C-alpha positions as CSV (number, residue, x, y, z in Angstrom):
1,M,38.9,149.1,-28.2
2,P,42.6,148.9,-29.1
3,T,43.6,146.8,-32.1
4,Q,45.5,143.6,-31.2
5,Y,48.4,142.0,-33.1
6,D,47.1,139.0,-35.0
7,P,49.8,136.8,-36.7
8,S,47.3,134.5,-38.3
9,L,46.0,137.5,-40.3
10,L,49.5,138.2,-41.7
11,Q,49.9,134.5,-42.5
12,K,46.6,134.5,-44.4
13,F,47.7,137.6,-46.3
14,A,51.0,136.1,-47.3
15,E,49.3,132.9,-48.4
16,N,46.8,134.9,-50.5
17,L,49.7,136.8,-52.2
18,Y,51.4,133.5,-53.0
19,S,48.2,132.1,-54.4
20,K,47.8,135.1,-56.7
21,A,51.4,135.0,-57.8
22,Q,51.1,131.3,-58.8
23,S,48.6,131.9,-61.6
24,M,49.6,135.5,-62.6
25,T,52.3,134.6,-65.2
26,I,50.1,132.1,-67.1
27,S,47.0,134.2,-66.9
28,H,48.8,137.2,-68.3
29,A,50.3,135.2,-71.1
30,V,46.9,133.7,-72.1
31,W,45.1,137.1,-72.0
32,G,48.0,138.7,-73.9
33,A,48.0,136.0,-76.6
34,A,44.2,136.3,-77.0
35,L,44.3,140.1,-77.2
36,F,47.2,140.4,-79.6
37,G,45.9,137.4,-81.6
38,C,42.6,139.3,-82.1
39,I,44.4,142.5,-83.1
40,G,46.5,140.5,-85.5
41,F,43.4,138.8,-87.0
42,F,41.7,142.2,-87.5
43,A,44.8,143.7,-88.9
44,S,45.3,140.9,-91.5
45,S,41.6,141.3,-92.4
46,A,42.0,145.0,-92.9
47,I,45.0,144.8,-95.1
48,R,43.7,141.6,-96.9
49,T,46.8,139.5,-96.5
50,D,47.3,135.8,-96.2
51,T,50.0,136.2,-93.6
52,P,48.9,134.7,-90.3
53,L,49.3,137.9,-88.3
54,W,47.0,136.5,-85.7
55,L,49.5,133.8,-84.9
56,M,52.4,136.3,-84.8
57,G,50.3,138.6,-82.6
58,A,49.4,135.8,-80.3
59,A,53.0,134.7,-79.9
60,L,54.2,138.2,-79.3
61,G,51.3,139.1,-76.9
62,G,51.9,135.9,-74.9
63,L,55.6,136.6,-74.5
64,I,55.2,140.3,-73.6
65,C,52.2,139.9,-71.3
66,G,53.7,136.7,-69.8
67,W,56.9,138.7,-68.9
68,I,54.7,141.4,-67.4
69,G,52.8,138.8,-65.4
70,Y,56.1,137.2,-64.2
71,N,57.3,140.5,-62.9
72,K,54.0,141.2,-61.1
73,A,54.1,137.7,-59.6
74,F,57.7,138.4,-58.4
75,A,56.5,141.6,-56.7
76,L,53.7,139.7,-55.0
77,R,56.1,136.9,-53.8
78,L,58.5,139.6,-52.5
79,E,55.6,141.3,-50.6
80,A,54.6,137.9,-49.1
81,Q,58.2,137.4,-48.0
82,R,58.3,140.8,-46.4
83,T,55.1,140.0,-44.5
84,L,56.5,136.7,-43.3
85,C,59.8,138.4,-42.3
86,Q,57.9,140.9,-40.2
87,M,56.0,138.1,-38.5
88,K,59.2,136.4,-37.6
89,I,60.7,139.7,-36.3
90,A,57.6,140.3,-34.2
91,E,57.6,136.7,-32.9
92,R,61.3,136.9,-31.9
93,L,60.9,140.3,-30.3
94,G,58.0,139.0,-28.4
95,V,60.1,136.1,-27.1
96,I,62.9,138.6,-26.1
97,A,60.4,140.9,-24.4
98,D,58.9,138.1,-22.5
99,S,62.2,136.8,-21.3
100,Q,63.2,140.3,-20.2
101,V,60.0,140.7,-18.3
102,L,60.6,137.3,-16.6
103,T,64.2,138.3,-15.8
104,A,63.1,141.7,-14.4
105,S,60.5,140.0,-12.2
106,V,62.9,137.4,-10.9
107,T,65.5,140.1,-10.2
108,S,63.0,142.3,-8.3
109,T,61.8,139.3,-6.3
110,E,65.3,138.4,-5.3
111,S,66.1,141.9,-4.3
112,M,63.0,142.1,-2.1
113,S,63.9,138.9,-0.3
114,H,67.3,140.2,0.8
């Protein structure tokens, strides 16, 4: 059985990409802050200092990982836009192809009647 073009599948794919992109920046920032905060806490415990390394680690980790998440989210939104663009191209080419088939059938019908 041949595979058929299904624009609703592409639409769902694009929506899924946008949904993932929405939460990616914040989730990366939170995980980065937690991870770097823990590293800073253990580092300050190991060197026995009163400096809040966990706080500096959390801030640095949140910024770095938030930036990474932002870039990943941008890539997902870009892929969603490409998918939607391909859908529009296929939609418009389908309209053009349908109109050409209609024009060809009308032309052949007119030539037969003469």
